[in-house]
C-alpha positions as CSV (number, residue, x, y, z in Angstrom):
1,M,1.6,-13.3,21.5
2,T,-0.5,-12.0,18.7
3,Q,0.5,-9.6,15.9
4,E,-1.6,-7.8,13.4
5,Y,-1.3,-8.2,9.6
6,H,-3.0,-5.7,7.3
7,V,-3.4,-5.8,3.6
8,T,-5.0,-3.0,1.6
9,S,-5.5,-2.4,-2.1
10,L,-6.1,0.9,-3.8
11,V,-6.3,2.5,-7.2
12,V,-4.2,5.5,-7.6
13,H,-5.0,8.0,-10.4
14,A,-1.9,9.9,-11.5
15,A,-1.1,12.4,-14.2
16,P,-0.3,10.1,-17.1
17,S,3.0,11.9,-17.8
18,Q,4.2,11.1,-14.2
19,A,2.8,7.6,-13.8
20,N,6.2,5.9,-14.1
21,V,7.9,8.2,-11.6
22,I,5.0,7.8,-9.2
23,S,5.0,4.0,-9.6
24,K,8.7,3.9,-8.7
25,A,8.1,6.2,-5.6
26,I,5.3,3.9,-4.4
27,E,7.4,0.8,-4.9
28,A,10.0,2.4,-2.6
29,L,7.5,2.5,0.3
30,P,7.8,-0.3,2.8
31,G,5.2,-3.0,2.0
32,A,4.0,-1.4,-1.2
33,E,3.7,-3.0,-4.6
34,V,2.4,-1.7,-7.9
35,H,0.7,-4.5,-9.8
36,A,-0.4,-2.6,-12.9
37,T,-0.3,0.8,-14.6
38,S,-2.6,2.0,-17.4
39,P,-1.7,4.5,-20.1
40,E,-4.3,6.8,-18.5
41,G,-2.3,6.9,-15.3
42,K,-4.2,4.5,-13.1
43,L,-2.1,2.3,-10.9
44,V,-3.3,-0.8,-9.0
45,V,-1.4,-0.9,-5.6
46,T,-1.3,-3.2,-2.6
47,L,0.0,-2.2,0.8
48,E,1.0,-4.6,3.6
49,G,1.9,-3.8,7.1
50,S,1.8,-4.8,10.7
51,T,-0.4,-1.9,11.9
52,Q,-3.2,0.1,10.5
53,R,-1.1,3.2,11.2
54,A,1.6,1.9,8.8
55,I,-1.0,1.4,6.1
56,L,-2.4,4.9,6.6
57,D,1.0,6.5,6.6
58,N,1.7,4.9,3.2
59,V,-1.7,6.1,1.8
60,E,-0.9,9.6,3.0
61,A,2.6,9.4,1.5
62,I,1.1,8.3,-1.8
63,N,-1.5,11.1,-1.8
64,A,1.3,13.6,-1.1
65,L,3.3,12.6,-4.2
66,N,3.5,15.2,-6.9
67,G,1.3,14.2,-9.8
68,V,-1.1,12.0,-7.8
69,L,-4.6,13.2,-8.6
70,S,-6.5,10.8,-6.3
71,S,-6.5,7.4,-4.6
72,S,-9.4,5.1,-3.8
73,L,-9.3,2.4,-1.2
74,I,-10.7,-0.8,-2.7
75,Y,-10.1,-3.4,0.0
76,H,-8.7,-3.7,3.5
77,Q,-8.3,-6.8,5.7
78,S,-6.8,-7.2,9.1
79,E,-5.9,-10.5,10.7
80,Q,-4.5,-11.4,14.0
81,E,-1.4,-13.7,13.6
82,Q,-0.5,-16.0,16.4
83,Q,3.2,-16.2,17.2
84,V,4.4,-19.3,18.8
85,S,7.0,-18.8,21.5
86,E,10.2,-20.9,21.3
87,E,9.4,-21.9,24.9
88,T,6.0,-23.2,24.2
89,P,6.0,-27.0,23.8
């Protein structure tokens, strides 16, 4: 059985006064992590998920946050993971 694994990175530009609140909201999303925040309100974010839809849902949720000015997709990779069955010798 194969399963997908997706990883995406993006830069989120937020209103500087709301960057900390937005960072916490992003961190609350499943598979999301904020790696850096600048004083100008730019956040470096990675998203991980098992489907492309999960990644897109998180990007849409980030864009809908109050104070987010824009987000730019930097990188996306998808891999097929092989899952070995317990019954397979």
